[in-house]
ZAMARZA-152035 format. One line per field, with one value per residue (C-alpha): residue in one letter; x, y, z. Coordinates in steps of 0.1 Angstrom, whole numbers, plus 5000, padded with zeros to 4 digits. Example, Ala and Ser with C-alpha at 12.3 -4.5 7.8 and 13.67 -1.06 7.14 Angstrom:
2
tornu = (A  S);
u = (5123  5137);
v = (4955  4989);
w = (5078  5071);
END
This chain:
926
tornu = (M  T  P  T  P  T  A  T  E  R  D  A  S  R  A  P  D  D  G  W  V  P  G  P  E  R  D  R  V  P  D  V  G  A  E  R  T  E  P  E  R  A  G  G  E  R  T  E  P  E  R  A  G  G  F  G  A  G  G  A  G  G  R  V  G  P  L  L  L  G  V  R  H  H  G  P  G  S  A  R  G  V  R  A  A  L  E  A  A  Q  P  A  A  V  L  V  E  G  P  A  E  A  D  A  L  V  A  L  A  A  D  P  G  M  R  P  P  V  A  L  L  A  H  A  V  D  D  P  G  R  A  A  F  W  P  M  A  E  F  S  P  E  W  V  A  I  R  W  A  L  E  R  G  V  P  V  R  F  F  D  L  P  A  A  H  T  L  A  A  A  D  P  T  W  S  D  E  G  D  E  D  E  V  S  G  G  G  L  R  I  D  P  V  A  E  L  A  R  A  G  G  Y  E  D  A  E  R  W  W  E  D  V  V  E  L  R  G  A  G  D  P  T  A  P  F  E  A  L  A  E  A  M  G  A  L  R  E  T  Y  G  H  G  G  H  P  R  D  L  V  R  E  A  H  M  R  L  R  L  R  A  A  R  K  E  F  G  D  S  V  A  V  V  C  G  A  W  H  V  P  A  L  T  R  R  T  T  V  A  A  D  K  A  L  L  K  G  L  P  R  A  K  T  E  L  T  W  V  P  W  T  H  R  R  L  A  R  R  S  G  Y  G  A  G  I  D  A  P  G  W  Y  G  H  L  F  A  A  P  D  R  P  V  E  R  W  M  T  K  V  A  G  L  L  R  A  E  D  H  P  V  S  S  A  H  V  I  E  A  V  R  L  A  E  T  L  A  A  L  R  G  R  P  L  P  G  L  D  E  T  T  D  A  V  R  A  V  L  C  E  G  S  D  V  P  L  G  L  V  R  D  R  L  V  V  G  D  V  L  G  E  V  P  A  A  A  P  A  V  P  L  Q  R  D  L  T  R  R  Q  R  T  L  R  L  K  P  E  A  Q  E  R  E  V  G  L  D  L  R  K  E  T  D  G  E  R  S  R  L  L  H  R  L  R  L  L  G  V  H  W  G  E  P  A  A  G  R  A  G  T  G  T  F  R  E  T  W  R  L  R  W  E  P  E  L  H  V  Q  V  A  E  A  G  V  W  G  T  T  V  E  G  A  A  T  A  K  A  E  S  L  A  L  A  A  T  A  L  A  D  V  T  A  L  A  E  Q  C  L  L  A  G  L  T  D  A  L  P  V  V  M  R  A  L  A  D  R  A  A  L  D  T  D  V  A  H  L  A  Q  A  L  P  A  L  A  R  S  L  R  Y  G  D  V  R  G  T  G  T  A  A  L  G  E  V  A  A  G  L  A  E  R  I  C  V  G  L  P  P  A  C  A  G  L  D  A  D  A  A  A  Q  M  R  D  R  L  D  A  V  H  T  A  I  G  L  L  H  E  D  R  F  D  T  P  A  A  P  D  M  P  G  S  P  A  A  P  D  M  P  G  S  P  A  A  P  D  R  S  D  T  H  A  A  P  D  R  S  G  S  H  A  A  P  D  M  P  G  S  P  A  G  P  D  R  P  E  P  H  A  G  P  G  R  S  A  D  G  A  Q  A  G  P  G  R  S  D  D  G  T  Q  A  G  P  R  R  S  D  D  G  A  D  S  G  P  G  R  S  D  S  G  A  D  A  G  P  A  L  P  L  A  A  G  L  G  G  R  W  S  G  V  L  R  R  L  A  G  W  D  R  I  P  G  G  L  R  G  R  A  A  R  L  L  L  D  E  G  R  L  G  E  G  E  A  A  L  L  M  S  R  A  L  S  P  G  T  P  P  A  D  A  A  A  W  I  D  G  F  V  G  G  A  S  G  G  G  L  L  L  V  H  D  E  R  L  L  G  L  V  D  A  W  L  T  G  V  P  D  E  A  F  T  D  V  L  P  L  L  R  R  T  F  S  A  Y  E  P  G  V  R  R  T  L  G  E  L  V  A  R  G  P  R  S  D  G  P  G  P  S  A  P  G  V  P  G  F  A  P  A  P  D  P  A  R  A  D  A  V  L  P  L  L  H  L  I  L  G  T  E  V  T  A);
u = (5193  5154  5134  5112  5083  5057  5030  5006  5023  5016  5020  5060  5053  5034  5065  5097  5117  5097  5121  5155  5138  5122  5110  5129  5142  5157  5175  5158  5154  5187  5172  5142  5128  5097  5101  5096  5084  5096  5075  5087  5114  5094  5118  5148  5167  5189  5219  5235  5247  5282  5298  5301  5342  5356  5374  5347  5333  5368  5395  5422  5437  5433  5392  5375  5339  5329  5336  5299  5292  5258  5246  5222  5212  5222  5244  5275  5292  5284  5299  5330  5336  5327  5354  5381  5369  5371  5405  5418  5406  5412  5385  5385  5347  5316  5281  5259  5222  5199  5181  5203  5192  5213  5247  5244  5243  5266  5293  5278  5285  5321  5310  5322  5285  5270  5268  5247  5220  5210  5186  5181  5149  5130  5096  5073  5074  5034  5024  5050  5031  5045  5080  5105  5133  5167  5181  5217  5235  5273  5271  5254  5276  5263  5275  5311  5313  5306  5326  5353  5351  5349  5380  5402  5388  5374  5341  5306  5276  5241  5224  5190  5158  5152  5130  5110  5097  5095  5071  5049  5028  4992  4996  4979  5000  5029  5018  5030  4998  4984  4983  5008  5019  5007  5010  4986  5002  5036  5033  5044  5067  5096  5121  5154  5173  5145  5148  5187  5185  5161  5184  5211  5190  5181  5146  5156  5168  5182  5205  5219  5227  5247  5260  5271  5279  5279  5300  5324  5361  5388  5395  5387  5372  5351  5343  5311  5299  5307  5287  5260  5260  5258  5232  5211  5213  5196  5170  5166  5161  5138  5118  5118  5117  5103  5067  5080  5073  5087  5125  5133  5128  5150  5175  5173  5180  5210  5224  5221  5240  5266  5272  5275  5305  5323  5324  5338  5363  5366  5361  5376  5344  5330  5292  5273  5238  5214  5225  5192  5200  5234  5225  5204  5238  5257  5229  5237  5211  5206  5206  5175  5156  5166  5154  5122  5115  5118  5102  5069  5071  5054  5074  5070  5092  5110  5132  5160  5181  5196  5178  5183  5178  5172  5181  5144  5134  5155  5140  5106  5088  5064  5063  5098  5118  5143  5132  5164  5153  5187  5204  5222  5237  5248  5264  5285  5297  5309  5326  5338  5378  5377  5365  5327  5308  5332  5326  5289  5287  5308  5285  5251  5271  5276  5237  5223  5250  5238  5203  5211  5217  5243  5265  5298  5331  5323  5287  5302  5330  5305  5281  5305  5313  5282  5271  5301  5292  5256  5272  5293  5258  5239  5267  5273  5308  5307  5277  5252  5223  5207  5232  5240  5208  5205  5234  5224  5190  5207  5237  5235  5194  5191  5165  5141  5127  5125  5160  5165  5138  5157  5193  5167  5158  5189  5214  5201  5179  5195  5183  5209  5196  5219  5225  5235  5254  5235  5248  5218  5195  5158  5126  5126  5101  5125  5154  5130  5121  5160  5168  5136  5150  5186  5171  5149  5175  5150  5176  5158  5163  5155  5149  5114  5117  5096  5096  5081  5071  5064  5045  5054  5090  5096  5117  5095  5063  5079  5087  5050  5041  5063  5054  5015  5021  5036  5008  4983  5004  5007  5039  5038  5071  5056  5025  5010  5008  4994  5018  5025  4996  4981  4947  4958  4975  5005  5024  5024  5041  5051  5062  5091  5103  5120  5110  5124  5089  5086  5106  5080  5054  5075  5076  5038  5033  5056  5030  5013  5044  5082  5080  5063  5045  5033  5024  5006  4982  4976  4963  4946  4930  4919  4906  4882  4868  4862  4852  4814  4810  4809  4830  4857  4858  4863  4890  4908  4901  4918  4946  4955  4953  4976  4999  5000  4985  4970  4970  4948  4922  4900  4894  4889  4865  4843  4839  4836  4804  4785  4787  4774  4748  4736  4738  4704  4717  4722  4746  4766  4768  4778  4806  4820  4816  4844  4873  4859  4863  4896  4907  4895  4917  4949  4942  4948  4976  4994  4986  4960  4933  4898  4871  4854  4858  4838  4809  4807  4812  4787  4763  4766  4763  4730  4715  4728  4713  4678  4677  4695  4666  4642  4672  4676  4640  4634  4672  4677  4705  4734  4720  4723  4754  4769  4746  4762  4795  4783  4768  4802  4820  4794  4795  4834  4833  4807  4827  4859  4836  4820  4848  4825  4811  4776  4790  4764  4743  4704  4700  4662  4671  4690  4675  4672  4671  4641  4637  4638  4617  4628  4634  4602  4584  4598  4576  4587  4584  4559  4533  4544  4559  4598  4621  4638  4609  4609  4578  4555  4556  4525  4549  4530  4551  4545  4538  4527  4565  4591  4588  4591  4578  4557  4532  4521  4480  4478  4505  4505  4535  4545  4553  4590  4588  4616  4644  4626  4642  4620  4611  4599  4625  4641  4672  4685  4718  4741  4719  4724  4697  4686  4678  4710  4728  4761  4784  4823  4834  4858  4886  4895  4914  4882  4899  4881  4891  4867  4864  4893  4909  4921  4920  4959  4952  4969  4951  4931  4917  4877  4853  4841  4804  4795  4763  4771  4739  4755  4764  4729  4708  4733  4722  4687  4690  4707  4678  4654  4670  4672  4633  4621  4609  4612  4649  4664  4678  4717  4711  4689  4712  4743  4725  4722  4755  4766  4744  4753  4798  4787  4770  4735  4713  4705  4706  4686  4679  4702  4685  4649  4660  4676  4642  4618  4645  4646  4610  4591  4571  4607  4618  4648  4667  4659  4666  4700  4706  4700  4726  4750  4749  4748  4779  4792  4824  4857  4833  4844  4808  4822  4835  4802  4782  4808  4806  4769  4753  4717  4726  4741  4710  4686  4707  4707  4671  4662  4688  4671  4638  4643  4625  4641  4630  4642  4677  4696  4686  4705  4729  4756  4750  4752  4782  4797  4790  4806  4837  4851  4857  4888  4895  4896  4862  4843  4857  4845  4811  4808  4821  4790  4763  4770  4769  4733  4716  4727  4703  4694  4686  4702  4718  4751  4782  4773  4795  4806  4820  4860  4878  4846  4832  4795  4803  4832  4856  4866  4897  4912  4906  4918  4953  4957  4955  4993  5004  4975  4990  5025  5016  4997  5016  4988  4996  4988  4967  4974);
v = (4822  4830  4860  4868  4881  4909  4903  4914  4889  4857  4846  4837  4812  4788  4768  4755  4771  4805  4835  4820  4796  4812  4796  4778  4758  4787  4777  4742  4735  4748  4773  4763  4796  4819  4803  4768  4751  4718  4697  4663  4649  4651  4670  4665  4642  4637  4614  4598  4623  4631  4626  4652  4660  4680  4717  4720  4690  4677  4686  4679  4692  4672  4676  4685  4708  4737  4745  4734  4752  4741  4763  4771  4807  4830  4805  4816  4784  4780  4813  4806  4773  4795  4820  4791  4773  4807  4809  4776  4771  4807  4803  4825  4836  4834  4824  4834  4827  4856  4871  4873  4911  4922  4918  4959  4962  4939  4964  4984  4957  4970  5008  5022  5031  4997  4979  4947  4936  4946  4934  4933  4945  4939  4954  4951  4989  4988  4977  4986  4968  4935  4931  4906  4905  4886  4897  4892  4894  4901  4862  4850  4829  4847  4879  4862  4853  4887  4907  4878  4883  4922  4929  4904  4915  4881  4887  4879  4874  4862  4832  4823  4830  4865  4885  4896  4858  4859  4890  4876  4854  4872  4834  4809  4784  4801  4806  4789  4790  4762  4739  4742  4707  4691  4705  4691  4662  4673  4653  4666  4696  4683  4701  4687  4693  4680  4648  4647  4656  4623  4601  4612  4605  4642  4655  4692  4696  4733  4713  4689  4718  4737  4704  4689  4729  4756  4746  4719  4725  4733  4711  4706  4735  4720  4685  4698  4708  4673  4657  4677  4675  4636  4638  4660  4641  4611  4633  4645  4608  4602  4633  4647  4684  4680  4697  4727  4721  4758  4744  4725  4757  4780  4752  4748  4785  4779  4753  4777  4804  4782  4765  4799  4808  4776  4784  4820  4807  4775  4749  4779  4788  4785  4783  4794  4782  4765  4729  4717  4727  4712  4679  4696  4710  4682  4665  4665  4675  4693  4729  4719  4703  4734  4762  4741  4745  4781  4786  4808  4819  4851  4882  4916  4945  4948  4974  4967  4985  4975  4988  4986  4954  4949  4918  4915  4911  4882  4866  4869  4837  4854  4885  4893  4873  4851  4826  4826  4830  4843  4867  4887  4855  4842  4876  4870  4836  4849  4876  4865  4854  4830  4817  4829  4814  4841  4870  4865  4864  4895  4913  4900  4916  4949  4951  4940  4964  4992  4984  4985  4952  4937  4917  4912  4892  4862  4860  4860  4834  4810  4819  4802  4773  4760  4769  4743  4720  4719  4710  4684  4666  4670  4657  4688  4699  4734  4752  4767  4791  4771  4763  4803  4809  4787  4797  4833  4826  4809  4828  4868  4867  4845  4828  4856  4855  4894  4903  4874  4889  4918  4896  4879  4916  4933  4909  4872  4892  4929  4965  4961  4982  4981  5010  5013  5041  5071  5059  5030  5035  5048  5060  5099  5097  5079  5104  5135  5114  5108  5145  5156  5130  5146  5181  5175  5156  5121  5091  5059  5036  4998  5000  5016  5054  5080  5112  5145  5178  5210  5225  5260  5253  5256  5224  5203  5215  5208  5169  5168  5178  5151  5123  5128  5132  5100  5084  5098  5081  5046  5048  5043  5052  5068  5063  5089  5078  5091  5115  5150  5170  5205  5212  5238  5207  5224  5190  5157  5124  5098  5063  5058  5027  5022  4985  4975  4971  5009  5011  4990  5016  5044  5026  5022  5057  5073  5070  5101  5123  5127  5145  5138  5172  5166  5134  5137  5165  5147  5118  5138  5156  5119  5108  5135  5131  5096  5097  5084  5088  5123  5108  5097  5137  5153  5126  5134  5173  5170  5146  5176  5201  5183  5176  5214  5202  5236  5233  5201  5221  5237  5205  5187  5216  5215  5179  5182  5207  5185  5157  5174  5191  5159  5134  5136  5109  5121  5095  5103  5138  5131  5108  5137  5165  5154  5153  5189  5198  5190  5202  5238  5234  5221  5253  5275  5257  5253  5285  5275  5292  5273  5299  5275  5248  5265  5273  5235  5225  5250  5237  5199  5210  5226  5200  5176  5197  5191  5156  5140  5135  5117  5101  5084  5074  5037  5023  4986  4979  4976  5009  5027  5019  5031  5061  5068  5069  5094  5113  5118  5125  5153  5169  5169  5187  5207  5219  5227  5247  5267  5283  5300  5268  5264  5296  5322  5335  5334  5314  5306  5268  5268  5253  5280  5312  5333  5331  5291  5262  5239  5198  5181  5180  5207  5226  5259  5248  5271  5259  5274  5269  5268  5255  5239  5229  5195  5171  5185  5175  5152  5130  5138  5154  5184  5167  5131  5126  5150  5169  5201  5203  5238  5222  5203  5200  5224  5248  5275  5287  5317  5348  5343  5368  5388  5398  5372  5335  5309  5316  5351  5368  5397  5386  5419  5425  5413  5386  5350  5325  5317  5354  5362  5391  5380  5409  5407  5373  5371  5347  5330  5358  5381  5402  5410  5385  5403  5388  5367  5360  5329  5325  5330  5363  5354  5366  5334  5352  5356  5350  5314  5316  5297  5312  5325  5301  5268  5259  5267  5248  5215  5220  5219  5189  5165  5178  5167  5134  5135  5134  5119  5082  5068  5075  5041  5042  5044  5077  5092  5081  5097  5127  5135  5126  5152  5178  5173  5175  5208  5222  5224  5205  5228  5215  5182  5180  5147  5130  5139  5125  5095  5089  5086  5064  5041  5044  5009  5012  5012  4979  4965  4965  5000  5009  4992  5010  5043  5035  5026  5054  5079  5063  5034  5030  5053  5084  5089  5078  5059  5089  5108  5080  5084  5118  5122  5096  5110  5092  5064  5058  5059  5032  5011  5014  5006  4975  4958  4966  4945  4914  4881  4873  4904  4903  4880  4898  4933  4917  4914  4951  4962  4940  4961  4993  4987  4966  4997  5014  5017  4991  5014  5034  5001  4997  5028  5021  4993  5006  5033  5008  4988  5012  5024  5055  5082  5097  5125  5108  5104  5137  5154  5154  5178  5204  5182  5156  5162  5171  5187  5221  5231  5252  5249  5275  5295  5308  5280  5262  5290  5285  5252  5264  5275  5240  5223  5244  5233  5196  5200  5224  5248  5282  5303  5334  5367);
w = (4837  4832  4833  4860  4848  4860  4886  4861  4832  4853  4887  4893  4924  4899  4887  4907  4888  4880  4875  4886  4902  4931  4961  4991  4963  4949  4919  4920  4888  4879  4855  4843  4836  4824  4788  4791  4761  4755  4726  4743  4724  4690  4661  4683  4655  4678  4679  4708  4732  4728  4761  4790  4790  4763  4771  4795  4810  4829  4850  4830  4799  4766  4767  4735  4732  4751  4787  4800  4837  4847  4881  4903  4902  4930  4942  4960  4958  4919  4919  4933  4912  4881  4886  4895  4862  4841  4859  4852  4813  4803  4775  4746  4751  4776  4770  4799  4801  4796  4766  4734  4730  4761  4743  4737  4773  4788  4786  4812  4839  4839  4843  4882  4886  4885  4918  4922  4932  4898  4872  4832  4825  4794  4787  4757  4737  4733  4766  4791  4817  4799  4813  4825  4849  4852  4883  4891  4926  4933  4944  4909  4887  4859  4871  4884  4849  4830  4852  4850  4810  4810  4831  4810  4777  4769  4746  4766  4750  4764  4746  4759  4743  4728  4752  4721  4725  4761  4764  4733  4759  4745  4722  4744  4723  4739  4775  4802  4823  4838  4868  4895  4890  4862  4827  4800  4777  4798  4832  4864  4870  4891  4913  4903  4934  4956  4932  4938  4977  4981  4960  4986  5014  5023  5032  5027  4991  5009  5032  5006  4983  5008  5022  4983  4967  4990  5020  4999  5005  4982  4951  4914  4903  4876  4892  4908  4876  4863  4888  4884  4846  4850  4875  4855  4824  4845  4855  4818  4808  4833  4833  4799  4805  4837  4831  4815  4779  4766  4775  4746  4726  4749  4744  4707  4707  4732  4709  4677  4695  4710  4673  4665  4693  4683  4650  4655  4684  4684  4711  4738  4746  4781  4789  4822  4824  4845  4853  4841  4802  4805  4792  4759  4752  4747  4728  4693  4670  4635  4627  4611  4640  4659  4634  4633  4672  4669  4637  4639  4676  4685  4688  4703  4702  4733  4749  4772  4801  4834  4865  4902  4923  4957  4984  4993  4959  4956  4984  4976  4959  4939  4917  4906  4935  4925  4954  4974  5014  5026  5000  5030  5042  5009  4997  5031  5023  4989  5001  5031  5023  5056  5085  5076  5109  5127  5105  5103  5142  5142  5123  5140  5177  5159  5149  5184  5199  5175  5187  5227  5231  5252  5236  5246  5229  5251  5235  5198  5207  5227  5192  5173  5192  5193  5155  5150  5177  5161  5128  5139  5156  5125  5102  5080  5067  5081  5097  5077  5082  5101  5128  5128  5134  5162  5181  5176  5193  5215  5229  5213  5217  5251  5233  5225  5187  5187  5183  5164  5141  5136  5128  5098  5085  5085  5077  5065  5040  5042  5024  4998  4968  4937  4914  4875  4858  4841  4809  4811  4787  4803  4793  4791  4824  4844  4832  4841  4876  4883  4879  4907  4927  4929  4929  4960  4977  4978  4975  4962  4991  4997  5038  5044  5059  5071  5059  5073  5052  5058  5031  5042  5029  4996  4991  5009  4990  4956  4973  4982  4949  4929  4953  4947  4911  4912  4926  4904  4878  4892  4908  4945  4958  4988  5006  5032  5063  5099  5114  5131  5114  5124  5118  5090  5066  5068  5072  5056  5064  5038  5041  5015  5002  4962  4951  4916  4898  4902  4869  4851  4868  4857  4817  4815  4829  4803  4775  4793  4789  4789  4824  4858  4859  4823  4824  4856  4839  4810  4828  4850  4820  4807  4840  4842  4807  4812  4849  4851  4889  4910  4936  4913  4904  4935  4942  4914  4918  4956  4934  4916  4942  4963  4933  4919  4887  4880  4841  4846  4869  4844  4827  4856  4872  4843  4846  4884  4878  4848  4870  4902  4879  4869  4901  4920  4945  4980  4987  4958  4967  5007  4992  4969  4995  5020  4990  4980  5015  5020  4988  4998  5031  5007  4984  5009  5023  4986  4974  4945  4937  4948  4940  4911  4936  4966  4943  4934  4974  4983  4958  4971  5008  5002  4981  5010  5036  5017  5002  5033  5058  5034  5017  5052  5058  5058  5055  5063  5086  5059  5043  5077  5087  5053  5055  5090  5077  5054  5078  5097  5068  5057  5094  5091  5055  5067  5096  5070  5049  5074  5096  5121  5128  5146  5163  5150  5181  5185  5153  5150  5155  5189  5215  5243  5225  5222  5181  5182  5194  5217  5209  5206  5238  5254  5272  5255  5221  5202  5180  5146  5113  5111  5083  5109  5131  5148  5158  5186  5219  5214  5187  5154  5129  5108  5073  5063  5055  5070  5103  5099  5061  5056  5039  5069  5070  5099  5095  5073  5052  5064  5039  5023  5000  4990  5015  5037  5050  5051  5090  5078  5097  5076  5060  5037  5034  5055  5070  5066  5054  5091  5099  5120  5114  5095  5090  5081  5085  5114  5122  5154  5167  5162  5133  5106  5081  5056  5017  5005  5038  5054  5091  5090  5073  5041  5005  4997  4967  4965  4991  4989  4983  5013  5032  5068  5078  5067  5098  5111  5082  5090  5127  5113  5091  5123  5144  5117  5119  5154  5159  5128  5138  5102  5104  5113  5154  5146  5122  5151  5178  5158  5147  5182  5196  5167  5180  5217  5208  5186  5216  5199  5224  5254  5289  5294  5259  5253  5280  5264  5231  5247  5270  5241  5219  5248  5259  5260  5228  5210  5197  5215  5183  5173  5206  5208  5170  5191  5214  5192  5174  5203  5223  5198  5182  5187  5195  5231  5241  5274  5286  5280  5299  5325  5331  5326  5348  5340  5301  5318  5342  5311  5294  5328  5330  5297  5295  5329  5310  5278  5278  5282  5237  5228  5250  5228  5197  5208  5229  5195  5188  5226  5230  5199  5212  5245  5236  5217  5249  5266  5294  5319  5307  5308  5344  5353  5342  5358  5391  5388  5377  5405  5426  5418  5412  5433  5462  5440  5415  5379  5365  5355  5379  5413  5420  5449  5428  5431  5397  5382  5382  5379  5349  5326  5333  5297  5312  5323  5289  5273  5291  5274  5241  5235  5246  5223  5192  5201  5200  5170  5149  5140  5138  5168  5155  5162);
END
């Protein structure tokens, strides 16, 4: 049995016998493992090999020598043969392929709490990420031999190379990395089972192995082992170590351990190992020669334990997999006392019936008959997996691969997860995690499942914190999933699946502490001190709030304040703000204080409002696309920060209000300075570089002394920065929430230092972006769309912006980008064009006027824009365009259009709110 190293140590798919031989060859190299090191035949000092008979090579009495049982790992036929051979021979001791240090753990295999599949896990003490597994299933020959010996009180020991050498792969002379098919100086890597299958006239090595071993009938239990030993001897004579030079080192250690066992127990010793190694164990060599091969090997301090394993991991061909395609099928073959095909078809029928597929007893009978007929036609002794699968598809699944996929997933592979007793060694962090899992009733399961959490419940809140802490530690037992979630963030949905490598991740995380909370806190503090990017620190702050790491927040907040003060890149600020805004919401829900976080968020928002327009000027197409994503994220974040979002009446920049200028070109636009002023109707800007700049050449700067806002309005107490009366903050239901209260009325600590005019200032930023011609078209269009969605554009202003963006003087590529920003993607732009025929008419008129030479340039962008619409939306748009403009000219839907009123009806809209709250799971304010 060879170890299965971790994915970080090496790729287990590179060698035909990695781990316990991955790949379709399962154990093709009946045991060429993770440590093949065989310096050819030099240094062996071997004499003529002793005959393969003796106590363990024949079938009758009178044999001499140990009983050598060469197996293929995870083979039910080999496992049955091992059990029968041990019963017949009754050896005094049993040696099993596995790391020699695991002798202290072998007794745990008899514990009632041990249920395979399980694996021996060895990891380096100083680097837990360097780890190797030796998996065993119920049908593994090694497991059968161990249980047989423990049940009868027979000494059982592991005799492979110690894990201390296995994990010391940092030495390049010891590492087996290299070409998949060829080893330098060592020849080609071979698949012994494939070689024997070709010699037997089979193209499929798996079918040959099933026919001659797995599906064989009763007889001399040791006969197959004799035949395999002879065949492997011939292959070793031809191919040597078969492309795995480290095998000679492993086999030298095996011979030394075998000599010691024979000295203690005589020849009454049974050896269970990969068939590939049997010829090496029968070879006569000197003790000095074997010790010379082991001299000077690198070592690493290691720890070993038992860990649960899964059938899915046994089926994987890389990473920690054992490489067997059908562990569920093999487990069935091993456990079925008789009539395995009939019993298998009954299992399949039960599964399909549970999934509401109509399957009767007649289906089962016909499926068994068909499987047996196929086996006879194909010249097989009994139906194998191929025959039963074909019969299941044809009869039980009626030719469909959809239910057959369910059978493969649930039965052929399976979701079996092993168990290990509490007495098994474990790092302190693993024990704390196990205790928390039991307390919170979160049982690890191999099958993926979704868990919905209501954070208002104490138990669900603790579950959420545990999962977030594990993610921070790099233990990805659960991943957040999209599910039912309300705007109040009271719900979370997680996808949970326990994988064996999570034990390695827990061991790696153990360096941070002995409990999950302590380890997560220590790692968060370390990450905060080491972080150099502002976005990394804000993401970490969000993780700490989600995980409830209150002890780590002071360190994280200091680092956040330092990075925010030093970072002047608007793109970095825009990337960091969304995480802070989400964190503020999580703080309200989870009861954690966020006052310091609110101060940082408010400062970032202010700096973004000031620096975003110049940062967006002159960007190329790729940079503009990235900035557009950041613009959307900042818009959402400011909506979270500013609870009374854009609802301040009579803000200076609101179109249609007496104190605000309208959009550029509007007849009512006054010619005066304003912090949110847009270009005048002639298209000139208020400043050479940025519209609305107070330093414009022909716009005198208004006096903004103490107590006045930038537009000259008296601010005074109770007024926001935009000059409007702020007054006490009110919740959505109109109740005075006052300082320190959330929308739900719960006490949320001191009021966040977010100015009441944040929404108005952000609206002004969007207006500058929408009206400044130095901004790329995609960003201008997106800014206009955000203003429209928030109700910040007056009647006809959207059409006015679009008509300017699509005017004949605008380059076609820039105009197409504006359209993409305004109505592109999944932003509902298609429905906007359907319900506002004036905008649709403008797009249609522009498109028909694009010159032929420019049309091919803008076509890909337009196709991407409109292909994102739903098919029904595209069809409706096509019908509207085909119908042509209405007689009264393009414009919004008239009052006579069925289904549409001339203006929104607030009363009817409010009647829908209770149902929406019910669907979204949000709180209804009193």
